[in-house]
C-alpha positions in Angstrom: 52.8 18.0 -29.7 50.2 19.1 -27.5 51.2 20.3 -23.9 48.7 21.7 -21.5 49.7 24.0 -18.5 48.5 26.0 -16.7 44.9 24.8 -16.4 41.9 26.8 -16.5 38.1 26.3 -16.2 35.1 26.6 -18.8 34.2 29.4 -21.0 31.0 27.8 -22.4 30.2 30.9 -24.7 33.1 29.8 -27.0 33.3 26.8 -29.3 35.2 24.1 -27.7 37.9 24.3 -30.6 38.3 28.1 -29.9 39.2 27.8 -26.2 42.6 28.7 -25.0 45.0 25.9 -24.6 44.4 25.5 -20.8 40.7 26.0 -20.9 38.2 23.3 -20.3 35.1 21.9 -22.0 34.3 20.6 -18.6 35.6 21.4 -15.1 33.8 19.6 -12.4 34.5 19.4 -8.6 37.9 21.0 -9.2 40.0 23.8 -7.8 42.0 26.0 -10.2 43.9 28.2 -7.7 47.5 27.5 -8.8 47.2 26.8 -12.6 47.2 23.1 -11.5 44.3 20.7 -11.2 43.3 20.1 -7.6 40.3 18.2 -6.1 37.7 20.1 -3.9 37.8 18.4 -0.4 34.7 16.7 0.7 32.3 18.7 2.8 32.2 18.4 6.5 28.8 17.9 8.4 28.7 20.5 11.1 25.2 20.3 12.3 22.2 18.2 11.8 18.9 20.1 11.4 15.4 18.8 12.6 13.8 20.3 9.5 14.5 21.7 6.0 15.9 25.1 6.2 16.1 27.9 3.6 18.1 30.3 5.7 20.9 29.5 8.2 23.1 31.8 10.5 26.0 31.1 12.6 25.4 33.0 16.0 28.5 32.4 17.9 28.8 28.6 18.3 25.0 28.3 17.6 23.3 27.5 14.2 20.0 29.3 13.8 17.7 28.2 10.9 14.5 29.3 9.4 12.1 27.3 7.0 11.7 30.5 5.0 13.7 33.1 3.3 14.8 35.7 5.9 17.5 38.3 6.3 19.7 38.4 9.5 22.1 41.2 10.5 24.3 41.8 13.7 23.5 44.6 15.9 25.7 47.7 15.4 25.5 48.2 19.1 25.8 45.0 21.1 27.4 41.6 20.2 24.5 39.6 21.7 21.8 40.8 19.3 20.7 40.1 16.0 18.0 41.6 13.7 15.8 39.5 11.5 13.4 40.4 8.6 11.3 38.3 6.6 10.0 35.9 9.2 6.7 37.8 9.8 7.3 41.3 11.4 10.9 42.4 12.0 12.4 40.8 15.1 15.3 41.2 17.5 17.1 38.2 19.0 18.6 39.3 22.3 20.5 36.3 23.9 18.1 33.4 23.7 14.8 35.5 23.4 13.2 36.8 20.3 11.1 39.8 20.5 9.2 42.1 18.0 11.6 44.7 16.8 9.1 47.5 17.1 8.9 49.2 20.4 5.2 50.3 21.2 4.6 53.9 22.2 2.2 55.2 24.7 -1.2 55.9 22.8 -2.8 58.1 25.3 -1.8 61.7 26.2 -1.1 62.7 29.9 -3.4 65.0 31.6 -1.4 68.0 33.3 -3.0 69.9 36.1 -1.7 72.8 38.3 -1.1 72.5 41.9 -1.7 75.3 44.5 -0.5 78.7 43.8 -1.2 81.6 41.5 0.6 81.8 38.1 2.7 85.0 37.8 1.6 86.6 34.6 4.9 88.3 34.1 7.0 85.1 34.5 4.6 82.6 33.0 4.9 80.2 30.1 3.0 77.5 28.4 4.2 74.0 28.9 3.4 70.7 27.8 4.3 67.1 28.8 4.8 63.7 27.3 6.6 60.4 28.2 8.2 57.4 26.4 8.7 53.7 27.2 12.2 52.4 27.6 13.1 48.6 27.2 15.7 46.6 29.2 17.8 46.7 26.0 17.8 50.6 26.4 15.5 51.2 23.3 13.3 54.2 23.7 9.9 54.4 22.1 8.2 57.3 20.3 6.6 59.8 22.6 3.0 59.7 23.7 0.8 62.4 22.3 1.4 65.9 23.8 -0.5 66.7 26.9 -2.9 69.7 27.4 -1.2 73.1 27.6 -0.7 74.7 30.9 0.2 78.3 31.7 2.7 77.8 34.3 5.3 79.8 36.4 8.0 79.0 38.7 7.0 77.7 42.2 3.8 75.9 41.1 3.8 72.0 41.0 2.3 70.1 38.2 0.4 66.7 38.6 0.5 64.3 35.7 -2.0 61.5 35.2 -3.2 59.2 32.6 -0.1 56.9 32.5 -0.8 53.5 30.7 0.8 50.2 31.2 2.8 49.0 28.2 1.4 45.9 26.3 3.2 42.6 26.6 5.8 41.3 24.2 8.6 43.8 25.0 10.7 43.9 28.1 9.7 47.5 29.0 10.8 48.4 32.5 11.0 52.2 32.7 9.4 55.4 31.4 10.9 58.9 30.7 8.9 62.0 31.3 9.5 65.0 29.2 8.5 68.7 29.8 8.6 71.3 27.1 10.7 74.6 27.3 10.6 77.6 24.9 14.1 79.1 24.1 15.0 82.8 23.7 14.5 82.4 19.8 10.9 81.2 20.3 11.6 77.5 19.6 9.9 74.9 21.8 11.5 71.6 22.6 11.0 68.7 25.0 13.6 67.9 27.6 13.9 65.0 30.1 12.9 65.7 33.6 12.4 62.2 35.3 13.1 58.7 34.5 11.1 56.1 36.7 10.0 52.5 36.7 6.9 51.6 34.6 3.9 52.8 36.6 0.4 54.1 36.1 0.5 56.1 39.2 0.3 59.9 38.8 3.6 62.0 38.8 4.0 65.4 40.6 6.6 67.6 38.8 7.6 69.4 41.8 8.7 72.9 41.0 12.4 73.2 41.3 13.1 69.5 41.6 13.3 68.4 38.1 15.5 70.4 36.0 15.6 69.9 32.4 18.1 67.4 31.1 18.7 66.0 27.6 16.4 66.8 24.6 13.9 64.2 23.7 15.8 62.0 21.1 12.8 59.8 19.8 10.5 62.5 18.7 10.8 61.5 14.9 11.3 57.8 15.6 8.8 55.4 13.8 8.5 51.8 14.2 9.8 49.5 11.5 7.0 48.7 9.0 5.6 45.2 9.6 6.6 44.3 6.0 10.2 45.3 6.1 12.6 42.9 4.4 15.9 42.6 3.0 17.7 43.9 6.1 21.4 44.7 5.7 23.9 46.4 8.1 26.0 49.5 7.1 28.8 51.4 8.3 28.1 54.3 11.0 25.5 52.3 12.9 23.0 52.2 10.1 20.8 49.5 8.8 18.8 49.4 5.6 15.4 47.3 4.4 12.7 47.8 2.2 9.0 47.5 1.5 8.1 47.6 -2.2 9.6 50.5 -3.8 10.5 52.3 -0.4 14.0 51.9 0.9 14.2 52.5 4.7 17.1 53.5 7.0 17.1 53.0 10.8 18.4 55.8 13.3 22.1 55.4 13.7 22.8 52.8 16.4 19.0 52.6 17.1 17.9 49.5 14.9 14.5 49.6 16.6 13.8 53.1 15.0 13.0 53.7 11.3 12.1 57.4 10.8 10.0 57.8 7.8 11.7 61.0 7.0 14.5 58.9 5.7 12.6 56.9 3.2 13.9 57.0 -0.5 11.7 55.6 -3.2 12.8 53.8 -6.4 10.9 53.6 -9.8 10.8 49.8 -9.6 10.0 47.2 -7.0 13.0 46.3 -4.9 14.3 42.9 -5.0 17.2 42.9 -2.5 20.1 45.0 -1.1 23.8 44.8 -0.8 26.4 47.0 0.9 29.7 48.0 -0.4 31.8 50.7 1.4 29.4 53.4 2.6 26.9 52.5 -0.2 24.0 50.3 -0.6 23.3 48.5 -4.0 19.7 48.3 -4.4 18.6 45.6 -6.9 15.1 46.0 -8.3 13.0 44.3 -11.1 14.3 47.2 -13.4 17.3 49.1 -13.1 19.6 48.9 -10.2 20.6 52.0 -7.9 23.4 52.9 -5.7 22.5 54.8 -2.6 25.6 56.5 -0.8 26.1 58.5 2.4 27.4 58.5 5.9 24.3 59.2 7.7 20.5 58.6 7.0 19.7 62.2 6.3 22.6 62.5 3.8 21.9 59.5 1.6 21.7 60.3 -2.2 20.3 57.9 -4.6 21.7 57.3 -8.2 19.9 55.1 -10.8 22.3 53.1 -12.9 21.3 53.3 -16.5 21.6 49.7 -17.4 18.5 47.2 -17.9 19.8 44.6 -15.6 17.0 43.6 -13.2 17.7 41.0 -10.5 15.8 37.8 -10.9 16.8 36.2 -7.5 17.2 37.8 -4.2 18.8 34.7 -2.8 21.4 35.1 -5.6 22.6 38.4 -4.3 26.2 37.9 -2.8 28.7 40.3 -1.2 32.1 39.6 -2.9 33.8 41.9 -0.7 34.9 44.3 -3.6 31.5 44.4 -5.2 27.8 43.1 -4.9 27.1 40.2 -7.3 23.6 39.3 -8.6 21.8 37.3 -11.3 20.1 39.1 -14.1 18.4 37.6 -17.1 21.5 38.4 -19.2 24.2 37.0 -16.7 26.0 37.7 -13.6 26.0 41.5 -12.7 28.5 43.0 -10.3 27.8 46.6 -8.8 30.7 48.5 -7.1 32.3 51.9 -7.1 32.5 51.8 -11.1 28.8 51.2 -11.5 27.2 47.9 -12.8 29.0 45.5 -15.0 27.8 42.4 -16.9 30.8 40.3 -15.8 29.8 37.0 -17.3 29.3 38.4 -20.8 32.5 36.9 -22.2 32.0 33.8 -20.4 28.5 32.5 -21.0 25.8 33.4 -23.6 22.4 34.5 -22.5 20.8 31.4 -23.9 23.3 29.3 -21.9 22.7 31.3 -18.9 18.8 31.1 -19.2 19.1 27.2 -19.2 20.5 27.4 -15.6 17.4 29.0 -14.4 19.0 32.0 -12.7 15.7 32.8 -10.7 16.4 29.5 -8.8 19.8 30.6 -7.6 21.0 30.3 -4.0 24.3 31.9 -3.7 27.2 32.5 -1.6 30.9 33.3 -1.9 34.2 31.2 -1.3 37.6 32.6 -1.6 36.3 35.5 -3.7 34.3 33.4 -6.1 30.6 33.5 -6.8 29.0 30.1 -5.9 25.4 29.3 -6.6 23.2 26.2 -6.4 20.6 26.1 -9.1 17.7 24.0 -10.3 17.1 23.6 -14.0 14.4 21.0 -14.4 15.7 17.6 -13.0 19.2 19.1 -12.9 20.6 20.5 -9.6 24.1 21.5 -9.4 26.5 24.3 -8.2 27.9 26.9 -10.5 31.2 28.6 -9.6 32.2 31.9 -11.3 35.8 32.8 -10.7 36.4 36.5 -11.3 39.6 36.6 -9.1 42.2 36.5 -11.8 43.0 38.0 -15.2 41.1 35.3 -17.0 37.6 34.6 -15.6 36.2 31.2 -15.8 33.5 28.8 -14.7 33.5 25.6 -12.8 30.7 23.3 -11.6 30.3 21.1 -8.6 28.2 18.0 -8.2 26.3 19.3 -5.1 23.2 21.4 -4.2 22.1 23.7 -1.4 18.9 25.2 -0.2 20.7 27.7 1.9 24.2 29.3 2.1 26.0 31.2 4.7 29.4 33.0 4.6 31.3 33.0 7.9 33.4 36.3 7.4 35.5 35.6 10.3 37.0 32.4 9.0 36.2 32.7 5.3 34.2 29.5 5.5 31.1 28.7 3.4 28.5 26.6 4.8 25.3 25.3 3.1 22.4 23.1 3.6 21.8 20.0 1.9 18.6 18.1 3.0 18.6 18.5 6.8 22.5 18.9 7.2 24.7 21.9 7.4 28.0 21.3 5.8 31.2 23.2 5.4 32.5 23.6 1.9 36.0 22.3 1.0 36.6 21.7 4.6 40.4 22.0 5.4 40.4 18.7 7.5 38.4 16.6 5.0 39.8 14.2 2.4 39.8 15.1 -1.2 37.2 14.3 -3.5 37.4 13.4 -7.2 37.4 15.9 -10.1 36.8 15.6 -13.9 38.5 17.9 -16.4 38.2 17.8 -20.1 40.3 19.8 -22.4 39.4 21.8 -25.4 39.3 20.4 -28.9 42.6 20.4 -30.4 41.8 20.6 -34.1 44.8 20.0 -36.6 45.0 20.9 -40.2 45.6 17.3 -41.2 45.3 13.8 -39.7 47.9 12.7 -37.2 48.6 10.0 -34.7 50.1 10.7 -31.2 52.3 7.8 -29.8 52.7 8.8 -26.2 51.1 10.4 -23.2 52.4 11.7 -20.0 50.9 13.6 -16.9 52.8 15.4 -14.3 51.1 14.5 -11.2 51.5 14.3 -7.3 49.3 12.5 -4.7 47.3 14.9 -2.4 47.3 14.3 1.5 44.4 12.6 2.7 43.7 10.0 -0.3 45.1 7.1 -2.1 46.1 8.2 -5.5 43.6 7.9 -8.2 44.2 8.8 -11.8 42.5 8.1 -15.2 43.1 9.9 -18.4 41.0 9.2 -21.4 42.2 10.1 -24.8 39.6 11.0 -27.7 40.3 11.1 -31.3 37.6 12.4 -33.8 35.3 11.9 -30.8 36.0 8.3 -30.3 37.7 7.0 -27.1 41.2 5.5 -28.2 43.1 5.0 -25.2 42.7 5.0 -21.1 45.7 5.8 -19.2 46.0 5.1 -15.4 49.8 5.7 -14.7 50.6 9.3 -14.2 54.3 10.5 -14.5 55.1 7.4 -16.8 55.7 7.9 -20.4 52.6 5.8 -21.7 52.3 4.4 -25.2 49.2 5.0 -27.2 47.6 2.7 -29.7 48.7 3.1 -33.4 47.1 2.2 -36.7 44.9 5.2 -37.2 45.0 8.9 -37.9 42.8 11.8 -36.4 42.3 15.4 -36.9 40.5 16.4 -33.5 42.0 15.3 -30.2 41.0 15.8 -26.6 41.8 14.6 -23.1 39.5 13.8 -20.0 41.1 13.5 -16.6 39.4 11.8 -13.6 41.4 12.1 -10.7 42.1 13.0 -7.1 45.8 14.1 -7.7 47.4 17.4 -8.2 48.3 17.7 -11.9 50.7 20.2 -13.2 50.8 19.4 -16.8 49.8 16.8 -19.4 51.3 16.1 -22.8 50.6 14.3 -26.0 53.7 13.6 -28.4 54.6 11.7 -31.3 57.6 9.9 -29.4 59.2 9.9 -25.9 62.0 12.1 -27.3 59.5 14.8 -28.1 58.3 14.9 -24.5 61.7 15.7 -23.4 61.8 18.8 -25.4 
């Protein structure tokens, strides 16, 4: 007797005769969440695009799309801002307006001149001035070059000239003027003395009217490099991106400022980034890295000594507990335990290479790694389930040019053609699946007389069920009545048996037996 329950997915690396009893030669368009066979629900169209898209992002109730590969991250400081890299120079989307992310800085130094009065040589000090621009989003630029030095004492006014108007492209509405002060220990710092509307008019620093306030925060700010890509959001208000081998971090809670003093450099060109906990997984064309810390100036970089390069930036996925990416050897995950080739026992290197992992466009659903791939004329979706004790693979007869995970709802959205669809939508009718058993190889030749499937209808669809029974590779019977004890043809013996199911029903178990009485055991 052959009885199959619970059901599992594929392990392509093993010969079909060596699979576990519930494992499959083929598992297509199927859910294997309860040990039963369940159909994946049909996708639901949520948006019609006007053009092909390789990147999508759900911003509130609005779908954003791009024809190229970009990275989008929400702001760590305001709900109505998004940051984008990969679409030309880095950008910020605030409300319905897109701006360059870089905030320009004044390029010309101020000219400072003393007003009337004599400098007291016993109370004199050397002072300098600078100023910054500030946007309507409260982003402050780097300071202008320092002014000329002045020997100054209390009671003397200082006139500042040489202010320039900011360039177009950024909503700059204010400027902040700073004056230096030397402390008792001899350190000279710049402090805010006045904020005013943007103007090219001169400013008079009237002695006694402009006491020092907070220290200049943007002295070490740098604009994001024009080629910044791979943007990811991190805890503690940080964001990370890269250019070539250089890994950049923004000033915490200041995504417009990317100080060069925070740059870390890898040995290999960076392909993409992922975040888990307070660490960044850095995937490269060589060995991967983990960069960890709670602030940009405390980040430490560790190279993982495994030769597992990343072959597709679009195949990098946050699984919640780790970051997954495709390598030439198989699927790799990076987490607190380092890097692991998690597909090693599932699929051989040759089988993996045939899927063309460089073509992967991936996302996740219910903790599973899902990727669309293109191998010659074949387009399909590969699903790797690592959530249980026994990992397995399934496939879906679909394709995608972009995927997006909505963390708030756990939904997976993808682009097919010019439509955005929701995967396995809860309010959609079930589709139909195909599941084919392992090869059951007997020591001698036998004949099974009966077949039975334990199955229930699924809401939203008229029950459909077909079971095909193969003996020594030849189709011997087709059964369309689940739950009934179905007689099988006699007059032949076979050593190798297998069953293929095509259905939209929930199947708990199937059995082949010599007689009906044997099924009851």
